PAZAPA-4460 file (N, C-alpha, C; in steps of 0.05 Angstrom, whole numbers, plus 32768, in hexadecimal, padded with zeros to 4 digits):
% residues 246
    n_x    n_y    n_z   ca_x   ca_y   ca_z    c_x    c_y    c_z   seq   type   mol
   8756   89E1   872F   8760   89EC   8716   8755   89DD   86FE     1      M     A
   8753   89C2   8701   8749   89B2   86EB   872C   89B7   86E5     2      K     A
   871C   89BC   86FB   8700   89C3   86F8   86FE   89DE   86EA     3      I     A
   870F   89F1   86F2   870E   8A0B   86E5   8715   8A09   86C7     4      Q     A
   8729   89F8   86C1   8731   89F5   86A5   871A   89E9   8695     5      L     A
   870C   89D6   86A0   86F6   89CA   8692   86E0   89DF   868C     6      K     A
   86DB   89F0   869F   86C7   8A05   869B   86CF   8A19   8685     7      G     A
   86E9   8A20   8684   86F3   8A32   866F   86F0   8A25   8653     8      L     A
   86F8   8A0C   8652   86F7   89FE   8638   86DA   89FB   862F     9      I     A
   86C8   89F7   8642   86AB   89F4   863C   86A1   8A0E   862F    10      H     A
   86AC   8A25   8637   86A3   8A3E   862B   86AE   8A42   860E    11      L     A
   86C7   8A3A   860A   86D4   8A40   85F1   86D1   8A2A   85DC    12      V     A
   86D3   8A11   85E6   86D3   89FA   85D3   86C5   89E2   85E1    13      F     A
   86AA   89E5   85E5   869C   89D1   85F5   869E   89B4   85EA    14      P     A
   86A0   89B1   85D0   86A1   8996   85C5   86BB   8987   85CB    15      K     A
   86CF   8996   85D3   86E9   898A   85D8   86E8   8978   85F1    16      L     A
   86D6   897E   8604   86D4   896F   861D   86D1   8951   8619    17      E     A
   86C2   8949   8604   86BD   892D   85FF   86CC   8922   85E8    18      N     A
   86DF   8931   85DD   86ED   8928   85C5   8702   8912   85CC    19      F     A
   8712   8917   85E1   8726   8903   85E9   8719   88F0   85FC    20      F     A
   871D   88D6   85F8   8710   88C1   8608   8717   88C4   8625    21      R     A
   8730   88CD   862B   8739   88CF   8647   8733   88EA   8653    22      S     A
   8724   88FB   8644   871E   8916   864E   8732   892B   8646    23      G     A
   872E   8942   8651   8740   8959   8649   875A   895A   8658    24      I     A
   875B   894C   866F   8773   894E   8680   8788   8939   8678    25      H     A
   8791   893B   865F   87A6   8929   8655   87BB   893A   8647    26      I     A
   87D3   892F   8643   87E9   893E   8638   87E4   894A   861D    27      A     A
   87D6   893A   860C   87D1   8943   85F1   87BF   895C   85F1    28      A     A
   87AA   895B   8601   8798   8972   8603   87A6   898B   860F    29      C     A
   87B6   8987   8624   87C4   899D   8630   87D8   89A9   861D    30      Y     A
   87E7   8999   860F   87FB   89A2   85FC   87EE   89B3   85E6    31      T     A
   87D7   89A9   85DC   87C8   89B7   85C7   87BE   89D2   85D1    32      L     A
   87B1   89D2   85E8   87A4   89EA   85F1   87B7   8A00   85FB    33      L     A
   87CF   89F8   8603   87E2   8A0C   860C   87EB   8A1E   85F4    34      K     A
   87EA   8A13   85DC   87F2   8A22   85C5   87DA   8A2B   85B4    35      E     A
   87C6   8A1B   85B3   87AF   8A20   85A2   8795   8A1C   85B3    36      Y     A
   878E   8A31   85C1   8778   8A2E   85D5   875D   8A36   85CB    37      S     A
   875A   8A3B   85B1   873F   8A41   85A6   873A   8A2E   858F    38      T     A
   8721   8A28   858A   871A   8A16   8574   8723   8A22   8559    39      P     A
   8723   8A3C   8557   872C   8A49   853F   8749   8A44   8539    40      E     A
   8759   8A45   854E   8776   8A3F   854C   877A   8A22   8543    41      D     A
   876B   8A10   854F   876E   89F4   8549   8765   89EE   852C    42      I     A
   874F   89FA   8524   8744   89F6   850A   8757   8A00   84F4    43      A     A
   8767   8A15   84FB   8779   8A21   84E8   8794   8A12   84E5    44      A     A
   8799   8A00   84F8   87B2   89F1   84F7   87B4   89DF   84DF    45      L     A
   87CC   89DC   84D4   87CF   89C8   84BE   87CC   89AC   84CA    46      R     A
   87C1   899A   84BB   87BB   897F   84C4   87D4   8971   84CD    47      S     A
   87EA   8974   84BF   8803   8966   84C6   880E   8971   84E0    48      D     A
   880C   898B   84E5   8816   8997   84FD   8806   898D   8515    49      K     A
   87EB   898D   8512   87DA   8984   8528   87DF   8966   852D    50      L     A
   87E3   8957   8518   87E8   893A   851B   8802   8935   852B    51      T     A
   8817   8944   8524   8830   8941   8532   882F   8949   854F    52      N     A
   8820   895F   8554   881D   8968   856F   880F   8953   8581    53      L     A
   87F9   8948   8577   87EA   8934   8587   87FA   891A   8589    54      L     A
   8808   8913   8574   8818   88FA   8573   882E   88FB   8588    55      F     A
   883C   8911   858A   8852   8914   859D   8848   8916   85BA    56      K     A
   8832   8925   85BD   8828   892B   85D8   881C   8912   85E5    57      A     A
   8812   88FF   85D5   8805   88E8   85E0   8813   88CE   85D7    58      Y     A
   882D   88D0   85D2   883E   88B9   85CD   8833   88A7   85B7    59      H     A
   882B   88B4   85A1   8823   88A5   8589   8807   8899   8589    60      G     A
   87F7   889F   859D   87DC   8893   859E   87C8   88A2   858C    61      R     A
   87CE   88BC   8587   87BD   88CB   8576   87CB   88D1   855B    62      F     A
   87BD   88CC   8545   87C9   88D0   852B   87B9   88E3   8519    63      G     A
   87BB   88DE   84FF   87AF   88F0   84EC   8790   88F1   84EE    64      R     A
   8784   88DA   84F3   8767   88D8   84F5   875D   88E9   850C    65      D     A
   876B   88E8   8522   8763   88F8   853A   8765   8915   8534    66      T     A
   877C   891D   8527   8780   8939   8520   876A   8943   850D    67      A     A
   8763   8933   84FA   874E   893A   84E6   8733   893E   84F4    68      K     A
   872C   892C   8506   8713   892E   8515   8713   8946   8527    69      A     A
   872A   894C   8533   872B   8963   8545   8728   897E   8535    70      L     A
   8735   897F   851E   8732   8997   850E   8715   899B   8505    71      K     A
   8708   8986   84FE   86EB   8987   84F6   86DA   8990   850D    72      S     A
   86E0   8986   8525   86D1   898E   853D   86D5   89AC   8543    73      L     A
   86EE   89B5   8540   86F4   89D1   8545   86E6   89E4   8532    74      A     A
   86E3   89DC   8519   86D6   89EC   8505   86B8   89F0   850B    75      K     A
   86AC   89DB   8518   8690   89DD   851E   8689   89E6   853A    76      S     A
   869E   89F0   8548   869A   89F8   8564   8688   8A11   8566    77      S     A
   8678   8A11   857C   8666   8A28   8580   866D   8A36   859A    78      V     A
   8686   8A34   85A3   868E   8A40   85BC   8691   8A5F   85BB    79      G     A
   8695   8A6A   85D2   8699   8A87   85D5   86B4   8A8F   85C9    80      V     A
   86B4   8AA5   85BA   86CD   8AAF   85AE   86D7   8AC5   85C0    81      K     A
   86EA   8ABE   85D2   86F4   8AD1   85E5   8712   8ACC   85EA    82      N     A
   8724   8ADE   85E0   8741   8ADA   85E2   874B   8AD8   85FF    83      P     A
   873D   8AE6   8611   8745   8AE6   862D   8741   8ACB   863A    84      Y     A
   872B   8ABD   8633   8727   8AA2   863D   873C   8A8F   8633    85      I     A
   8745   8A93   861A   875A   8A83   860F   8774   8A86   861E    86      S     A
   877A   8A9F   8627   8792   8AA3   8637   878F   8A95   8652    87      I     A
   8777   8A96   865E   8772   8A88   8677   8776   8A6A   8675    88      Q     A
   876E   8A5F   865E   8771   8A42   865A   878E   8A3A   865A    89      I     A
   879F   8A49   864B   87BC   8A43   864A   87C9   8A46   8666    90      A     A
   87C1   8A5B   8674   87CD   8A60   868E   87C4   8A4C   86A3    91      Q     A
   87AB   8A43   86A1   87A0   8A2F   86B4   87AE   8A15   86B0    92      T     A
   87B3   8A0D   8697   87C2   89F4   8691   87DE   89F6   869D    93      I     A
   87EB   8A0D   8699   8806   8A10   86A4   8806   8A0D   86C3    94      A     A
   87F1   8A18   86D0   87EF   8A16   86ED   87EA   89F9   86F5    95      Q     A
   87DA   89EA   86E7   87D4   89CE   86ED   87EE   89BE   86EA    96      I     A
   87FD   89C3   86D5   8816   89B4   86D1   882A   89BA   86E7    97      E     A
   882B   89D3   86F0   883D   89DA   8706   8835   89CC   871F    98      L     A
   881B   89CC   8726   8812   89BE   873E   8817   89A0   873D    99      L     A
   8813   8994   8725   8818   8978   8723   8836   8971   8727   100      E     A
   8848   8983   871C   8864   897F   8721   886B   8981   873F   101      D     A
   885F   8995   874C   8864   8998   8769   8859   8980   8779   102      Q     A
   8842   8976   8771   8837   895E   877F   884A   8947   877B   103      I     A
   8854   8943   8763   8867   892D   875E   8880   8930   876F   104      D     A
   888A   8948   8771   88A2   894D   8781   889D   8947   879E   105      E     A
   8886   894F   87A9   887F   8949   87C4   887B   892B   87C9   106      L     A
   886E   891E   87B6   8869   8901   87B8   8884   88F2   87BA   107      D     A
   8897   88FA   87A9   88B2   88EE   87AA   88C0   88F3   87C4   108      N     A
   88BE   890B   87CF   88CB   8911   87E8   88BE   8901   87FF   109      A     A
   88A3   88FE   87FE   8895   88EE   8813   889E   88D1   8811   110      I     A
   88A0   88C7   87F9   88A8   88AB   87F5   88C4   88A6   8800   111      A     A
   88D6   88B9   87FB   88F2   88B6   8805   88F2   88B7   8823   112      E     A
   88E3   88C9   882F   88E2   88CB   884C   88D6   88B2   8859   113      A     A
   88C1   88A8   884B   88B3   8890   8856   88C5   8877   8855   114      Y     A
   88D6   8876   8841   88EA   8860   883E   88FC   885F   8856   115      D     A
   8902   8876   8862   8915   8877   8878   890A   8871   8894   116      E     A
   88F0   8871   8897   88E4   886C   88B1   88E3   884E   88B7   117      I     A
   88E3   8848   88D1   88E1   882C   88DA   88C7   8829   88E9   118      D     A
   88B3   881E   88DC   8899   881B   88E8   888B   8803   88DD   119      S     A
   887B   87F6   88EE   886C   87DE   88E6   8856   87E5   88D2   120      V     A
   8850   87FF   88CF   883C   8807   88BC   8845   87FE   88A0   121      I     A
   885F   87FF   889B   886A   87F7   8881   8866   87DA   887A   122      K     A
   885F   87CA   888E   885B   87AD   888A   8840   87A7   887E   123      S     A
   882E   87BB   887E   8813   87B8   8874   8814   87BC   8856   124      V     A
   880F   87A7   8846   8812   87A9   8829   87FF   87BC   881C   125      S     A
   87E9   87C2   8828   87D5   87D5   881C   87DB   87F2   8821   126      G     A
   87F0   87F8   8830   87F6   8814   8837   880B   881F   8823   127      V     A
   8804   8833   8814   8816   883F   8801   8828   8854   880F   128      G     A
   883B   885F   8801   884E   8872   880C   8840   888A   8819   129      N     A
   882D   8896   8809   8820   88AE   8813   880E   88A8   882B   130      I     A
   87FD   8893   8828   87EC   888C   883E   87FC   8884   8857   131      D     A
   8811   8875   8852   8822   886C   8869   882F   8884   8877   132      G     A
   8838   8897   8868   8845   88AF   8874   8831   88BF   8884   133      A     A
   8818   88C1   8879   8803   88CF   8888   87FD   88C1   88A2   134      I     A
   87F9   88A7   88A0   87F2   8897   88B8   8808   889A   88CD   135      I     A
   8821   8896   88C4   8838   8897   88D7   883A   88B3   88E3   136      F     A
   8837   88C8   88D2   883B   88E3   88DC   8825   88ED   88EE   137      G     A
   880C   88E7   88E7   87F6   88F1   88F7   87F3   88E2   8911   138      V     A
   87F6   88C8   8911   87F3   88B8   892A   880A   88BE   893D   139      I     A
   8822   88BF   8932   8839   88C4   8944   883D   88AD   8957   140      G     A
   8841   88B3   8971   8845   889F   8985   882A   8892   898C   141      D     A
   8828   8878   8987   880F   886A   898C   8808   886A   89AA   142      I     A
   881B   886F   89BC   8815   8870   89D8   8804   8888   89E0   143      R     A
   8800   889A   89CE   87EE   88B0   89D3   87D1   88A6   89D5   144      R     A
   87CC   888E   89CA   87B0   8883   89CA   87AF   886B   89DC   145      F     A
   879E   886C   89F1   879D   8856   8A04   8790   883D   89F8   146      P     A
   8780   8840   89E3   8774   8828   89D7   876C   882F   89BA   147      D     A
   8763   881B   89AB   875D   881E   898F   8745   8832   898B   148      A     A
   8733   8832   899E   871B   8844   899B   8723   8861   899B   149      S     A
   8738   8868   89AA   8742   8883   89AA   874F   888B   898F   150      K     A
   875C   8877   8983   8768   887C   8969   8752   887F   8954   151      L     A
   873D   886F   8956   8727   8871   8944   871A   888D   8946   152      L     A
   8717   8897   895E   870B   88B1   8962   871D   88C7   8957   153      S     A
   8737   88C4   895A   874B   88D7   8950   8749   88D9   8932   154      Y     A
   8743   88C2   8925   8741   88C1   8908   8725   88C9   88FE   155      A     A
   8712   88CC   8911   86F7   88D2   8909   86E8   88BB   88FD   156      G     A
   86F1   88A3   8903   86E4   888A   88F9   86D1   887E   890D   157      L     A
   86CE   888A   8924   86BB   8880   8937   869F   8888   892F   158      D     A
   868B   8879   8939   866F   887E   8932   8665   8897   8941   159      S     A
   8655   88A7   8934   864A   88BE   8941   862F   88B7   894C   160      R     A
   8625   88C8   895F   860B   88C3   896C   85F6   88D5   895F   161      I     A
   85E1   88C8   8956   85CA   88D7   894C   85B6   88DC   8962   162      R     A
   85AB   88F3   8964   8599   88F9   897A   8583   890C   8970   163      Q     A
   856A   8905   8976   8554   8916   896E   853D   8913   8983   164      S     A
   8538   8927   8992   8524   8925   89A7   852C   8910   89BB   165      G     A
   851A   88FC   89C0   851F   88E7   89D2   852E   88D0   89C5   166      R     A
   852F   88D1   89AA   853D   88BC   899B   855B   88C0   899B   167      F     A
   8569   88AB   89A1   8586   88AC   89A0   8590   8892   8996   168      Q     A
   85A0   8892   8981   85AA   8879   8975   85C6   887E   896A   169      A     A
   85D5   8869   8969   85F0   886A   895E   85EF   8868   8940   170      K     A
   85FA   887B   8932   85FA   887A   8915   8611   8868   890B   171      S     A
   860E   885D   88F4   8623   884D   88E8   8637   885F   88D9   172      T     A
   8631   8879   88D7   8643   888B   88CA   865A   8893   88DC   173      R     A
   8672   8897   88CF   8689   88A0   88DF   8685   88BD   88E7   174      M     A
   8691   88C4   88FE   868D   88DF   8909   869B   88F4   88F9   175      S     A
   86B2   88ED   88ED   86C3   8900   88DE   86CC   8918   88EF   176      K     A
   86CF   8913   8909   86D7   8929   891B   86F5   892C   891E   177      R     A
   8703   8917   8916   8720   8917   891B   8731   8922   8904   178      G     A
   8748   8916   8901   875B   891F   88EC   8751   8915   88D0   179      S     A
   874B   8928   88BF   8742   8921   88A4   8758   8914   8894   180      S     A
   8771   891D   8898   8788   8911   888A   878B   88F3   8891   181      M     A
   878A   88EE   88AB   878D   88D2   88B4   8776   88C1   88AA   182      L     A
   875E   88CC   88AB   8746   88BD   88A2   8749   88B7   8884   183      R     A
   8752   88CA   8875   8756   88C7   8858   8769   88B0   8853   184      Y     A
   8780   88AF   8861   8794   889B   885C   878A   887F   8865   185      A     A
   877B   887E   887B   8771   8865   8885   875C   8859   8872   186      L     A
   874A   886A   8868   8735   8860   8856   8742   8857   883B   187      V     A
   8756   8866   8832   8764   885D   881A   8771   8842   881E   188      N     A
   877E   883E   8835   878A   8825   883B   8775   880E   883E   189      T     A
   875F   8815   884A   8749   8801   884D   8740   87F7   8832   190      A     A
   873E   8809   881E   8736   8800   8804   874A   87EE   87F7   191      W     A
   8764   87F4   87FA   8779   87E2   87EF   8779   87C7   87FD   192      Q     A
   8774   87C7   8817   8773   87AE   8826   875A   879D   881D   193      L     A
   8744   87AB   8817   872C   879E   880E   8731   8790   87F3   194      S     A
   8743   879B   87E4   8749   8790   87C9   875D   8779   87CA   195      L     A
   8770   877B   87DD   8787   8769   87DB   878C   8757   87F4   196      H     A
   877D   875B   8809   8780   874A   8821   8767   873A   8825   197      N     A
   876A   871F   8827   8753   870E   8828   8741   8714   8840   198      E     A
   874D   8719   8857   873D   871D   886F   872D   8737   886D   199      T     A
   873A   874C   8864   872C   8766   8862   8718   8765   884B   200      F     A
   871E   8757   8836   870B   8754   8820   86F2   8746   8829   201      K     A
   86F6   8730   8839   86DF   8721   8843   86CE   8733   8855   202      A     A
   86DB   8744   8864   86CC   8756   8876   86BD   876B   8866   203      Y     A
   86CA   8776   8851   86BC   8789   8840   86A4   877C   8833   204      Y     A
   86A7   8764   8828   8691   8755   881B   867B   8750   882E   205      D     A
   8682   8749   8847   866D   8744   885C   865C   875D   8860   206      L     A
   8669   8774   8862   865A   878D   8867   8649   8795   884F   207      K     A
   8653   878F   8837   8643   8794   8820   862A   8782   881F   208      R     A
   862E   8769   8827   8618   8756   8827   8603   875D   883C   209      S     A
   860B   876D   8850   85F9   8776   8865   85EA   878F   885D   210      Q     A
   85EE   8798   8844   85DF   87AF   883A   85ED   87C9   8839   211      G     A
   8606   87CA   8842   8615   87E3   8841   861F   87EA   8825   212      L     A
   8620   8803   881F   862B   880B   8805   864A   880A   8807   213      N     A
   8657   8810   87F1   8674   880E   87EF   8682   881E   8806   214      H     A
   867A   8837   8809   8687   8848   881C   8681   8840   8839   215      Y     A
   8669   8836   883D   8661   882C   8858   8672   8814   885F   216      G     A
   8675   8801   884D   8685   87E9   8852   86A2   87F1   8855   217      A     A
   86AC   8804   8846   86C7   880D   8847   86CD   8819   8863   218      L     A
   86BA   8828   886D   86BD   8833   8888   86C1   881E   889D   219      G     A
   86B3   8808   889B   86B6   87F2   88AD   86D1   87E5   88AB   220      H     A
   86DA   87E2   8892   86F5   87D7   888D   870A   87E9   8899   221      V     A
   8708   8803   8896   871B   8816   88A2   871A   8814   88C0   222      A     A
   8703   8811   88CB   86FF   880D   88E8   870E   87F5   88F1   223      H     A
   870C   87DF   88E3   871A   87C6   88EA   8738   87C9   88E7   224      K     A
   8740   87D7   88D2   875D   87DB   88CE   8769   87EB   88E4   225      F     A
   875B   87FF   88EE   8766   8810   8903   876C   87FF   891C   226      V     A
   875A   87ED   8922   875E   87DB   8939   8776   87C9   8935   227      R     A
   8779   87BF   891D   8791   87AF   8917   87AA   87C1   8918   228      V     A
   87A9   87D8   890D   87C0   87EB   890D   87C8   87F2   8929   229      L     A
   87B5   87F7   893A   87BB   87FE   8956   87CB   87E7   8963   230      F     A
   87C3   87CF   895E   87D1   87B8   896A   87ED   87B5   895F   231      R     A
   87F0   87BA   8944   880A   87B9   8938   881D   87CD   8944   232      L     A
   8814   87E6   8947   8825   87FB   8951   882A   87F7   896F   233      L     A
   8816   87EF   897E   881A   87EC   899B   882D   87D6   89A1   234      R     A
   882B   87BF   8993   883B   87A7   8999   8854   87A5   8987   235      D     A
   8856   87B8   8974   886C   87B9   8961   8870   879E   8953   236      D     A
   885A   8795   8946   885B   877C   8937   8854   8781   891A   237      I     A
   8860   8773   8907   885A   8777   88EB   883E   876D   88E4   238      P     A
   8833   8777   88CF   8818   8771   88C7   8814   8753   88C2   239      F     A
   8828   8746   88B7   8824   8729   88B0   8823   8718   88C9   240      E     A
   882B   8723   88E0   882A   8713   88F9   8810   8719   8909   241      N     A
   8801   872C   88FF   87E8   8733   890E   87D3   871E   8908   242      A     A
   87C3   8717   891C   87AD   8704   8919   8794   8713   8910   243      K     A
   878C   870D   88F8   8774   871B   88ED   875D   8708   88EC   244      L     A
   8745   8713   88EF   872D   8703   88ED   8718   8714   88DF   245      S     A
   8708   8707   88CD   86F4   8716   88BE   86DD   871F   88D0   246      A     A
***
């Protein structure tokens, strides 16, 4: 929906895309466009009304100078004059805001449910509520997996086999054959561990020094974390008691 909104704004008011430093997806821009979705409407606004609108929508960060610059930009706009596109802009913003409210509601519900579970996953400081809930929910009973390699395969983090004619070699790329949700949560967690855990950071830095790019190194960190996670779940021990090595 945000991509669609950007396309619509590009048709009607292309210069607006780069006017706000944070881009078009901010409260001030949404508040403005829901009521005044054409450059002609914005240019016709009284300066004090536009100033107050921007000031309230962005908690005082935009003032008279911003309003004056925006009016000037609107007057020089060369966008398409189409009232139906303007209606689409307002409706698209309303849909985006509804979706964001629903996402927030779901995030809160997931966080509440995650607080109630008893799992060693919660002992890993790099696991957030959403990622932790995904990992807990998708893995389920760890006894389903006889060893860590099976869990890696289930997450699609195992290496795939490249084959061409008589040549056959193991690729360093993950197979991505398993659960995309679990893989997403594990890679997110791997990045947080790379930032905040000394052992995983050292491992990430080692892989980068060996020539891997960011995502390649992150894949290796995720791979290592899965092996640690398997041990935590199998033996029911908290993360701080696990023996880690770079």
